[in-house]
C-alpha positions, 0 to 999 in steps of 0.5 A: 486508470487502467483495470489490470489487477484486484485490489486484493493484491493490495490488501495483502501489502497493506496486512503485511503492514498492518501486522508490523505495526506500520501505519500504512497511510505512509505509502498510499500517497501519490499512487495515482491521481484517481486514489489520491483525490479519495476521501479513503484511499485505503478503503478502496484499497481494501475493496477485493471488489476494486481494480487498480492498475499495475502501476498502482501496485508497482508503486506500493511494493518499493513504498512498503519496503521503504515503510518496513526499513525505516523505522524510527529506532532502526530495527528492521521489521522483515528481519526482527 
């Protein structure tokens, strides 16, 4: 995996999900083999000293959008 962007960008995404009570594990799967094989992928992504590829952060963004619009009761966390 290329080291192109700091995990500080991933932290912003994960904190947004946490703020809206969305389970972060729902968006962390299938990001990159190096991350998927870790015991604690979220912990890795929350460490601002770690770096990830642009493709990883690019995968996180649409998965976050899906998670925000896919609440079981049909509400939209972005507008509600």
